[in-house]
N, C-alpha and C positions, 0 to 999 in steps of 0.2 A: 275663527270668530272675529278677529279684528277687521275683516273685510265684509262681514255680513251686514245686511240692511243698508248698504251704501250704493246699491244699483249696479254693482260690478257685473254680476251674472246677467242681468237684464240687458246691459249695454253690450256684453259679449254676444248674446243671442241676436240682438238687433244687427250687429256688424256682420255676423255670419250670414244672416238672412239677406242683408244688403249685397254682400259679395256673391252669394248664390244667385240672386236675381240678375246681377250684372253678367256673370259668367254663363248663365242659362244652361248649366250642365244638368240641373235637376229641376223638374217641374213641381214635384211634390216632396215634402220632407215630413218625416214622422218622428215623434218623440215618445218615449215610453217611461215616464217617471212612475215610481210606485205610487199607489193610491194614498199611502200615508205620508208622502213627501209633499206637504202643502206648499212649501216655497217653490219647488220646481214646477208644480202644477200651476201656481199663480203666474210664474214667469211665462209659461206656455200660453196661458190665456191672455196675458198682457201683450205678448208679442204677436197676437193675431191667429194663433193656432185654434183649430176647432176640436173640441173633445168628442171623440167618437165612441167613448165608453170604456168600460173596464175589460181587460183580457189578461190571460196569463202569458208570460213572455219569458223565454229562457235566455239568460245572459251569463257567460263565463261558467256554464254548468249549473247555474242556480235558477230555480223557477221563481219568478217574481210575479206578484199580482199588480198590474199596472193600469194606468189610464193611457189610452192611445190618443195622442194628439196629432193632427195633421194640418199642414198649411200648404196652400196652392201659391206658388211663387209668382205666377203671372196669369192673367186671364186665359183660360183655355188649357192650362197646363194639365189639368186632370184628364181631359180628353186625349191629349198628346201622350200622357203616361199610359193610358189604357191601350193605345195602339202599339206600344212597345217602343 
């Protein structure tokens, strides 16, 4: 709680995306916050992810109802990712 609403998570996401773009190891990144996690969903939107809709996702043996967010890290990355 003492670190909430101070932009720490948003800044962390921004830095991870920046590093991923520089390293070019990943073309597309996905995030799966639960639909009820408003703060995480707002961070995804603010960071430039596109909401692809709701889906069920299993994590650590638990079934979660999530929003699927995706971001293309550089132009053409989606096509590159499709080729494998």
